[in-house]
Residue, then its C-alpha position, 0 to 999 in steps of 0.5 A: x549925674x547928681x540930679x538930687x544934690x540936696x535941694x527941697x523946696x517947699x510947694x508951701x513956700x516955693x522956696x528951698x528949705x534949709x538947715x535953719x529952716x524946719x523940717x529942711x536943711x543947708x544945701x548949696x544948691x539952695x538956690x538952683x531954680x532961684x530966678x527959673x520961670x516956675x514950671x520949670x522950678x516945679x519940675x527941678x523940685x519935683x525930681x529932687x524931691x523924687x530922688x531925696x524920697x526914693x519915690x521911684x525905682x529909678x531915684x533909687x538906682x540913682x542914689x545908689x549909682x551915686x553910692x557905689x561912686x563914692x564907693x569906688x572912689x573910696x577904694x582908690x583912695x586906699x590903693x594909694x595908700x590912704x588911710x581911714x577910708x574904711x568908714x566912707x566904704x562901710x556906710x556907702x555900703x550900708x546906703x546901697x538898696x538894689x540888688x544890682x548895686x549891692x552886687x556891683x559893689x561886692x565887684x568892686x570891692x574884689x576887683x583892683x580899681x585899674x584891674x577892670x581897664x585891665x581885663x577890658x582891654x585885653x579883650x578878657x570876656x569875663x567882665 
């Protein structure tokens, strides 16, 4: 689940900030809280801010989960014969922060994208 998107809500202005607005960046989700009750907008804005700033372990883990998903997708593309995915793999790896995400990434890089499924379906206890 990508709760973060790129939404950043300014508490002063109560409006999403965009890249053409100093201190913000343009996002697809910039209208996510438009028209919702203030308490909901504050809750969503707080969760997104926590996600972006990685101010909690949960936010860091969520961020790593997003980067792991990108890494696994790049590995799958590489196995399908797509070229030039190494920079995508490298940037996904570099963005990982938690030790568990780094271990998962190492396993993903050393395992075929469908190998894990075969191991699980065949009852391999080493999965």
